[in-house]
N, C-alpha and C positions, 0 to 999 in steps of 0.2 A: 443323467448318467450318459457317458460316451458310448457310442455304438461299438460293437465288436470287442468289448471289454477293454478298450483303450482309455487310459486315464486322461481326462481333459486338463489341459494346462491352464493355469490362472493367467489371465491377460496381464501383460506387463504394462506398467505405467509409462505413458508417453507424453512428455510435456508438450510436444508439437500439436497434439490433439486440442490443446487449450489456447493456442495462439489466436488472437483476434485478427481475422483477415481484413476487417474493415478499418483497422488502424495501421498507421505507418509502423515500421519495425521499431521496437518489438514490445508487445504487451501480451502476457499470458493471463488468462482469467479462469480460475478453478472454483466453481461453485461447490458449496458443501464440503469445503476442505476440512473443517472440523465438525463435530457433532453438536447437537443442542446441549448435551451434558458438558462437553468440553467448553462450549461458549459460556455456560453458567459458571463453571469453575474459574475460567479466566476473568470474567467480570467480577466475581467475588474477590479474587486475589487483587485485582486492580483497585477495587474500591476499599480494600482493607489495609492498604499500605499506610505507614505513618504519614501524617499530614505534611511534614517537611519534605517528603519525597516529591510532592507536587510543586511544579514551577508555574506560577500564575502569570500569564501574558495578558495583553490588553483585551483580547476577545476570546480567549480560551485558556486551558491549562494543559500541562503535559508532565509525564514522568520520563526520566532519562536513566537508562540502565546500561552499564558497561563502560562508563566513562564519558567525559565531556569532549566531544569532537573538536578538533582544532586543526587549522591549516598546516601546522608544523608537526602534527601527530596527536595521539590521544593517550593519556595516562589511563590504562585499562583498570577496570574494577570488576569484581566478581559479579556474575549475573545469577539470580536465584534459579533453583531447579525448575520452578513452575514456568519459567520462560525458556530455559535451555531445552526443555522437552520439545517445545514447538519450533525452536530454532533448528533443532536436529531434524524435525519432521519436514520443515521447509527445505533444508539442505538435501534431504532425500529425494526431492523432485529433480535435482540436477541443475537448478538455476544458478548455483554458485560454483559450478565446476568441481563438485564434490567437496567444497569448503563449507564451513559452517558460518552463518552470519555472526558478527562480533559485536553488534550494538543494537539496542532496542529503544525506540521512542514510542511511548503510549500517548497518543493525542486524543483528547476528549473534545468532541463537538456536540453541544446540545442544540436543540432546535433554534434556528436563527444565527448560529455561529458558523464560521467558515475560515478560509485562509485565502489571501490574495494570490493571484497567479504568480508563480515563481519557478526558478530552477533550483534543484537541490545542490548543484555544484559538485566539486571534486571530493567533498568530504564523504559522500556515500556512494561514490562511483565504484563499480560499474552497474550495480543492480540494486533496486529497492524492492522489498517485499512488504506487503501489508495484509494482515488478517483483520477483517472488519467484524466488530462485535455490537450486538444490541439493536442495530437499525441499519436500513439501507442508506445509501447516499448517491449522489451523482459526482463523479470525479471528472472535472472539465479540463480539456486541453486546448491550448492556444498557439497560434503561429508565433514565431520568435519576435522579439522586440526589434525596432529599427536599429541598424548598425550604429554602435557608439552610444546608444541609450541604455542606461543601466536599469532604469525603472520608469514605469508610467503609472500614474495613479488614477487617471480618469477611467471610470468604469466603461464608458462608451468606447474608448480606445481598445479595451480588452474585448468587448463584445464583438467588435469588428474582426478580431483575430480568432474568436472561438470557432473551432471546426469539429470538435468531437466531445461527446460525454459518454462515460461508461457507467451503466447502472450497476452499482456495487452492492450486492446483497449481503446480509449478515451471514457470518460463518464462511465467507468466501476468501480466497487468496488471490491477490493480484501481484504480478511481477512486472516491473517496468525497467527496460534497459535500452541500449543502443540509442538511436535518434530520439525516441520517445522520452529518454532520460536526459540526453545531452543537449537536445535542440529545442524541443517543444515545452512551453510552460504548462504547469498544471495548478489547479486550485479547486476550492469548494466554495460555492456561493453561500452567502449568509441568508438562506431561505428557511422558512418554517414549513414549506411544502415544496416538493420537486415536481417539475413539469417535464414530461417526456416529449421529445421532439424528433424530427427526422434525423437529427445529429446524434441521437442516443443509440448506443449499442450495448449488448450484454453478452 
């Protein structure tokens, strides 16, 4: 209770409090963005969608909600309420300048699965937000590719460029924008267990 009968004001949410100072601009990391009950609810919804909603890739599978992104634009589709609720919650953080996200990818990574270092490109610019469910992971960041080189497949070449890992806990929200979106590659290693190093932050 506030002294002298004054009503204590609820602390306003400040996104800047969650900026990772050890990373180049700009990453925000918000632990416990959702509750355990919300996590259980979302996992149940994800796992109960019709099988055709899953797209099987070579090393993982995903769900696409809101339309298929295309360089020339996207034919939008309705997004179910169980996703729009959390899109609005993310928008409430101010990361999208009071706009609501308009597309959702549900990426599934089981133990030993990951994704090669890459840039998301203009399709999802300028900000990508991710809520993690079910398990922790390490999100790795890499220095840019050599000028004029679109892709490098040798893992040793990527390791030489690795400069940062973010320990992403379940139920957390991560927001990536600016140079961390436009310039630096990101990926998830195909590991069955993660190793914390001096390049890891959270």
